[in-house]
C-alpha positions as a Markdown table, in Angstrom:
| # | Residue | x | y | z |
|---|---|---|---|---|
| 1 | Met | 129.3 | 152.1 | 317.7 |
| 2 | Phe | 131.9 | 151.0 | 315.2 |
| 3 | Ser | 133.7 | 153.0 | 312.7 |
| 4 | Val | 134.3 | 150.6 | 309.6 |
| 5 | Cys | 137.5 | 152.0 | 308.2 |
| 6 | Leu | 139.9 | 150.9 | 305.2 |
| 7 | Cys | 142.0 | 152.2 | 302.4 |
| 8 | Ser | 141.5 | 151.4 | 298.6 |
| 9 | Trp | 143.4 | 151.4 | 295.6 |
| 10 | Asn | 141.6 | 150.5 | 292.3 |
| 11 | Asp | 139.4 | 148.0 | 294.2 |
| 12 | Leu | 136.0 | 149.3 | 292.8 |
| 13 | Asn | 134.5 | 146.0 | 292.2 |
| 14 | Tyr | 135.2 | 144.5 | 295.6 |
| 15 | Leu | 134.3 | 147.9 | 297.5 |
| 16 | Lys | 130.9 | 147.8 | 296.0 |
| 17 | Leu | 130.5 | 144.3 | 297.4 |
| 18 | Leu | 131.8 | 145.3 | 300.6 |
| 19 | Tyr | 129.8 | 148.2 | 301.0 |
| 20 | Ser | 126.6 | 146.3 | 299.8 |
| 21 | Ser | 127.2 | 143.8 | 302.8 |
| 22 | Phe | 127.7 | 146.4 | 305.1 |
| 23 | Lys | 124.5 | 148.1 | 304.6 |
| 24 | Lys | 122.7 | 144.9 | 304.2 |
| 25 | Tyr | 124.2 | 143.2 | 307.6 |
| 26 | Thr | 125.0 | 145.7 | 309.8 |
| 27 | Arg | 122.7 | 146.2 | 312.6 |
| 28 | Phe | 124.1 | 148.7 | 315.2 |
| 29 | Pro | 124.8 | 152.4 | 314.5 |
| 30 | Cys | 128.0 | 152.2 | 312.4 |
| 31 | Glu | 129.8 | 154.4 | 309.9 |
| 32 | Phe | 132.1 | 153.3 | 306.8 |
| 33 | Ile | 135.1 | 155.5 | 305.8 |
| 34 | Ile | 137.3 | 154.7 | 303.0 |
| 35 | His | 140.7 | 156.5 | 302.5 |
| 36 | Asn | 141.3 | 156.4 | 298.3 |
| 37 | Asn | 144.8 | 155.7 | 297.6 |
| 38 | Asp | 144.7 | 157.7 | 294.0 |
| 39 | Ser | 142.5 | 155.0 | 292.1 |
| 40 | Ser | 141.9 | 155.5 | 288.8 |
| 41 | Asp | 139.0 | 153.0 | 288.1 |
| 42 | Gly | 136.1 | 155.1 | 289.3 |
| 43 | Thr | 136.3 | 154.9 | 293.0 |
| 44 | Leu | 136.3 | 158.6 | 293.5 |
| 45 | Gly | 132.9 | 159.1 | 291.5 |
| 46 | Trp | 131.4 | 156.2 | 293.1 |
| 47 | Leu | 132.1 | 157.5 | 296.7 |
| 48 | Arg | 130.5 | 160.7 | 295.8 |
| 49 | Glu | 127.6 | 159.2 | 294.2 |
| 50 | Asn | 126.7 | 157.1 | 297.4 |
| 51 | Asn | 127.6 | 159.8 | 299.9 |
| 52 | Ile | 130.3 | 157.8 | 301.2 |
| 53 | His | 132.6 | 159.3 | 303.8 |
| 54 | Tyr | 136.2 | 159.6 | 302.4 |
| 55 | Thr | 139.6 | 160.8 | 302.2 |
| 56 | Ser | 142.0 | 160.7 | 299.3 |
| 57 | Ser | 145.8 | 161.2 | 298.5 |
| 58 | Ala | 147.3 | 162.1 | 295.1 |
| 59 | Thr | 149.6 | 158.9 | 295.4 |
| 60 | Asn | 149.1 | 155.4 | 296.6 |
| 61 | Leu | 150.3 | 155.4 | 300.1 |
| 62 | Gly | 149.5 | 151.9 | 301.0 |
| 63 | Val | 147.6 | 150.2 | 303.8 |
| 64 | Gly | 149.0 | 152.9 | 306.2 |
| 65 | Ala | 146.7 | 155.3 | 304.6 |
| 66 | Val | 143.8 | 153.7 | 306.8 |
| 67 | Asn | 145.2 | 156.4 | 309.6 |
| 68 | Phe | 143.5 | 159.1 | 307.5 |
| 69 | Ala | 140.1 | 157.3 | 307.3 |
| 70 | Ile | 140.4 | 156.6 | 311.1 |
| 71 | Ala | 141.4 | 160.2 | 312.0 |
| 72 | Glu | 137.8 | 160.8 | 310.7 |
| 73 | Ala | 136.2 | 158.4 | 312.9 |
| 74 | Lys | 133.4 | 159.4 | 315.4 |
| 75 | His | 132.8 | 156.2 | 317.3 |
| 76 | Lys | 134.4 | 154.3 | 320.2 |
| 77 | Tyr | 135.5 | 151.4 | 318.4 |
| 78 | Ile | 137.5 | 151.0 | 315.0 |
| 79 | Val | 137.0 | 148.0 | 312.6 |
| 80 | Asp | 140.1 | 148.0 | 310.3 |
| 81 | Val | 139.0 | 146.0 | 307.5 |
| 82 | Asn | 140.3 | 145.1 | 303.8 |
| 83 | Ala | 138.7 | 146.2 | 300.6 |
| 84 | Asp | 138.4 | 142.7 | 299.4 |
| 85 | Met | 136.4 | 141.3 | 302.2 |
| 86 | Phe | 132.6 | 140.7 | 302.7 |
| 87 | Phe | 130.4 | 141.2 | 306.0 |
| 88 | Leu | 128.2 | 138.3 | 307.1 |
| 89 | Pro | 125.1 | 138.6 | 309.2 |
| 90 | Gly | 125.5 | 139.2 | 312.6 |
| 91 | Trp | 129.4 | 140.5 | 312.2 |
| 92 | Asp | 128.7 | 143.5 | 314.7 |
| 93 | Ile | 126.8 | 141.6 | 316.9 |
| 94 | Ala | 129.3 | 139.2 | 317.5 |
| 95 | Leu | 131.9 | 141.9 | 318.3 |
| 96 | Phe | 129.4 | 143.8 | 320.6 |
| 97 | Lys | 129.1 | 140.5 | 322.8 |
| 98 | Gln | 132.9 | 140.0 | 323.0 |
| 99 | Ile | 133.3 | 143.7 | 323.9 |
| 100 | Lys | 130.6 | 143.2 | 326.7 |
| 101 | Lys | 132.5 | 140.4 | 328.1 |
| 102 | Phe | 135.9 | 142.4 | 328.5 |
| 103 | Glu | 133.8 | 145.1 | 330.0 |
| 104 | Gln | 132.6 | 142.7 | 332.4 |
| 105 | Gln | 136.1 | 141.9 | 333.4 |
| 106 | Lys | 137.2 | 145.6 | 333.2 |
| 107 | Ile | 139.6 | 144.9 | 330.2 |
| 108 | Asp | 139.7 | 148.3 | 328.2 |
| 109 | Lys | 142.7 | 147.3 | 325.9 |
| 110 | Phe | 142.0 | 144.7 | 323.5 |
| 111 | Ile | 142.1 | 143.6 | 319.6 |
| 112 | Ile | 139.4 | 141.2 | 318.5 |
| 113 | Ser | 139.7 | 139.3 | 315.0 |
| 114 | Ser | 137.3 | 137.5 | 313.0 |
| 115 | Arg | 138.0 | 133.9 | 311.8 |
| 116 | Leu | 138.0 | 134.2 | 308.2 |
| 117 | Ile | 136.2 | 132.4 | 305.2 |
| 118 | Glu | 138.2 | 132.1 | 302.2 |
| 119 | Pro | 137.6 | 130.4 | 298.9 |
| 120 | Ile | 140.7 | 128.5 | 298.4 |
| 121 | Gly | 143.9 | 127.5 | 300.3 |
| 122 | Asn | 145.0 | 125.3 | 303.3 |
| 123 | Asn | 145.5 | 127.6 | 305.8 |
| 124 | Ser | 144.4 | 125.9 | 309.1 |
| 125 | Glu | 143.7 | 129.3 | 310.5 |
| 126 | Tyr | 140.9 | 129.9 | 308.2 |
| 127 | Gln | 137.7 | 128.3 | 307.1 |
| 128 | Ile | 137.9 | 127.3 | 303.7 |
| 129 | Phe | 134.7 | 127.3 | 301.3 |
| 130 | Asn | 134.5 | 128.2 | 297.6 |
| 131 | Cys | 131.5 | 130.6 | 296.8 |
| 132 | Gly | 133.8 | 132.4 | 294.4 |
| 133 | Thr | 137.3 | 133.3 | 294.1 |
| 134 | Asp | 136.6 | 136.8 | 292.8 |
| 135 | Trp | 134.0 | 139.5 | 292.4 |
| 136 | Thr | 132.9 | 138.0 | 288.9 |
| 137 | Thr | 132.1 | 134.5 | 290.3 |
| 138 | Phe | 131.0 | 135.4 | 293.7 |
| 139 | Asn | 127.9 | 133.6 | 294.8 |
| 140 | Glu | 126.5 | 135.6 | 297.9 |
| 141 | Lys | 123.4 | 133.2 | 298.3 |
| 142 | Lys | 125.7 | 129.9 | 298.4 |
| 143 | Leu | 127.7 | 131.8 | 301.0 |
| 144 | Leu | 125.1 | 132.4 | 303.2 |
| 145 | Asp | 123.6 | 129.2 | 303.0 |
| 146 | Phe | 126.8 | 127.9 | 304.1 |
| 147 | Cys | 127.0 | 130.3 | 306.9 |
| 148 | Ser | 123.3 | 129.5 | 308.1 |
| 149 | Val | 124.5 | 125.9 | 309.2 |
| 150 | Leu | 128.1 | 126.7 | 309.9 |
| 151 | Gln | 128.9 | 126.0 | 313.8 |
| 152 | Ser | 131.8 | 126.9 | 315.7 |
| 153 | Arg | 134.5 | 124.5 | 315.1 |
| 154 | His | 137.2 | 125.9 | 317.1 |
| 155 | Glu | 137.3 | 127.7 | 320.6 |
| 156 | Glu | 138.1 | 131.3 | 321.0 |
| 157 | Ser | 141.8 | 131.5 | 320.4 |
| 158 | Asn | 144.7 | 134.0 | 320.4 |
| 159 | Gln | 144.9 | 135.9 | 317.1 |
| 160 | Tyr | 145.3 | 139.5 | 315.8 |
| 161 | Ser | 144.7 | 138.8 | 311.9 |
| 162 | His | 142.6 | 141.3 | 309.9 |
| 163 | Pro | 140.1 | 142.5 | 310.1 |
| 164 | Val | 140.7 | 143.7 | 313.4 |
| 165 | Cys | 138.3 | 145.6 | 316.2 |
| 166 | Leu | 139.6 | 147.8 | 318.8 |
| 167 | Pro | 139.1 | 150.7 | 320.8 |
| 168 | Arg | 139.8 | 154.0 | 319.1 |
| 169 | Lys | 141.1 | 155.2 | 322.5 |
| 170 | Leu | 144.1 | 152.4 | 322.1 |
| 171 | Trp | 144.6 | 153.0 | 318.4 |
| 172 | Asp | 145.4 | 156.7 | 319.4 |
| 173 | Glu | 147.6 | 155.5 | 322.1 |
| 174 | Phe | 150.0 | 153.5 | 320.1 |
| 175 | Gly | 149.8 | 156.0 | 317.3 |
| 176 | Gly | 148.0 | 154.2 | 314.3 |
| 177 | Ile | 149.9 | 152.4 | 311.5 |
| 178 | Asp | 153.7 | 152.8 | 311.0 |
| 179 | Met | 154.0 | 154.6 | 307.6 |
| 180 | Asn | 157.8 | 153.3 | 307.4 |
| 181 | Tyr | 156.6 | 150.0 | 306.2 |
| 182 | Glu | 156.6 | 150.0 | 302.2 |
| 183 | Tyr | 153.0 | 149.9 | 301.2 |
| 184 | Gly | 152.0 | 148.9 | 304.7 |
| 185 | Ile | 153.3 | 145.3 | 304.3 |
| 186 | Ala | 153.6 | 143.6 | 307.6 |
| 187 | Thr | 151.7 | 146.2 | 309.5 |
| 188 | Asp | 149.0 | 143.3 | 310.1 |
| 189 | His | 151.9 | 142.2 | 312.9 |
| 190 | Asp | 152.8 | 145.8 | 313.6 |
| 191 | Ile | 149.6 | 146.9 | 314.8 |
| 192 | Pro | 149.4 | 144.2 | 317.7 |
| 193 | Ala | 153.2 | 144.8 | 318.4 |
| 194 | Ser | 152.5 | 148.4 | 319.0 |
| 195 | Ala | 149.4 | 147.7 | 321.0 |
| 196 | Tyr | 151.2 | 145.0 | 323.1 |
| 197 | Lys | 153.8 | 147.9 | 323.9 |
| 198 | Val | 151.4 | 150.0 | 325.3 |
| 199 | Gly | 149.8 | 147.3 | 327.6 |
| 200 | Cys | 147.2 | 145.5 | 325.6 |
| 201 | Arg | 147.3 | 141.9 | 326.6 |
| 202 | His | 144.2 | 140.4 | 325.0 |
| 203 | Phe | 144.2 | 139.7 | 321.4 |
| 204 | Thr | 141.2 | 137.1 | 320.6 |
| 205 | Glu | 139.5 | 135.6 | 317.7 |
| 206 | Leu | 135.8 | 135.0 | 317.5 |
| 207 | Ala | 135.3 | 131.3 | 317.0 |
| 208 | Lys | 132.9 | 131.6 | 314.3 |
| 209 | Pro | 133.4 | 133.3 | 311.2 |
| 210 | Thr | 131.9 | 136.7 | 310.5 |
| 211 | Ile | 133.8 | 137.9 | 307.4 |
| 212 | Phe | 134.4 | 136.4 | 303.9 |
| 213 | His | 137.7 | 137.2 | 302.5 |
| 214 | Phe | 138.6 | 136.9 | 298.5 |
| 215 | Ser | 142.3 | 136.3 | 299.6 |
| 216 | Cys | 144.8 | 139.0 | 298.9 |
| 217 | Lys | 143.3 | 140.4 | 295.9 |
| 218 | Thr | 144.3 | 143.9 | 297.2 |
| 219 | Val | 147.7 | 143.2 | 297.9 |
| 220 | Ser | 148.4 | 141.3 | 294.9 |
| 221 | Lys | 148.4 | 144.2 | 292.6 |
| 222 | Leu | 151.1 | 145.8 | 294.3 |
| 223 | Pro | 154.8 | 145.9 | 292.9 |
| 224 | Gln | 156.3 | 142.4 | 293.1 |
| 225 | Asn | 159.6 | 144.0 | 294.0 |
| 226 | Arg | 158.2 | 145.4 | 297.3 |
| 227 | Ser | 159.6 | 144.7 | 300.6 |
| 228 | Asp | 157.8 | 142.1 | 302.6 |
| 229 | Gly | 158.3 | 143.9 | 306.0 |
| 230 | Gln | 160.0 | 141.4 | 307.7 |
| 231 | Lys | 163.3 | 143.4 | 308.0 |
| 232 | Arg | 161.4 | 146.4 | 309.1 |
| 233 | Phe | 159.7 | 144.5 | 312.0 |
| 234 | Lys | 162.9 | 142.8 | 313.3 |
| 235 | Asp | 164.6 | 146.3 | 313.3 |
| 236 | Lys | 161.8 | 148.1 | 315.3 |
| 237 | Trp | 161.0 | 145.3 | 317.6 |
| 238 | Gly | 164.3 | 143.1 | 318.0 |
| 239 | Ile | 162.7 | 140.0 | 317.1 |
| 240 | Thr | 161.2 | 138.1 | 313.7 |
| 241 | Ile | 157.8 | 138.2 | 312.8 |
| 242 | Asp | 157.5 | 134.3 | 313.5 |
| 243 | Glu | 159.0 | 134.8 | 316.8 |
| 244 | Phe | 156.2 | 137.3 | 317.6 |
| 245 | Arg | 153.7 | 134.8 | 316.6 |
| 246 | Lys | 154.9 | 132.1 | 318.9 |
| 247 | Lys | 155.3 | 134.4 | 321.9 |
| 248 | Met | 151.7 | 135.6 | 321.2 |
| 249 | Lys | 150.7 | 131.8 | 321.2 |
| 250 | Ile | 149.0 | 132.4 | 317.8 |
| 251 | Gly | 146.3 | 129.7 | 317.4 |
| 252 | Gln | 146.3 | 128.5 | 320.9 |
| 253 | Lys | 143.2 | 128.8 | 323.2 |
| 254 | Tyr | 142.6 | 132.4 | 324.0 |
| 255 | Asp | 144.3 | 133.7 | 327.2 |
| 256 | Lys | 145.9 | 136.8 | 328.5 |
| 257 | Ile | 149.2 | 137.3 | 326.7 |
| 258 | Gln | 152.2 | 137.0 | 329.0 |
| 259 | Asp | 154.4 | 140.1 | 329.8 |
| 260 | Gly | 157.9 | 140.8 | 328.8 |
| 261 | Ile | 157.7 | 139.4 | 324.9 |
| 262 | Phe | 160.2 | 142.2 | 323.9 |
| 263 | Glu | 162.5 | 141.7 | 326.6 |
């Protein structure tokens, strides 16, 4: 059903949590594939000990290295997830139900996002609940108790934030992540732009959260003088990321996106 794919650079403690949640809370047939970005924290040994499917590189290729994991994927749908996330019970069932809705409408190009739960912050696009700000303070039971009574507070909305689920066929059509973004920064915007360019007009966020996110634990380790990807995006697409988000009507009630965004 789903190929869960990600890349990792010295994220072993978060990978263990992510993989544990995948094993416990996945109901449909799924595979789990990691690209190891030359980690030095024991990640490679852990992958081998647990017989986890992986690819590897001798240098840190950044977020774009997920391309190598996805190249190994066998299932029809890709779930591109970050190493510092945690699957909640029913995550795959929620995706399956949304995919069925699209199938009934004869829609075969789409990107589905999950509304995230994060421990701290004031981003209105996320559900904020503190059950631990890192792997050492994480309280799984507290998170699950919270989720068991959590109701959908929002309608399905236009969104494309990670993690994203999309057909493998669509991923192949636009060619995956553009490796010209330094460390892959801003490719979370480039992916939907690329999908839009090849005809995708449906970008929806599930109303109820299915993923907990430790909030940028993976990105925060990268060099502080790295490019933020803004210039690369504007040079490539002719508009800024903010302009793109406005034209995509991010956060508004879900609807088919209009044609002509890049015109």
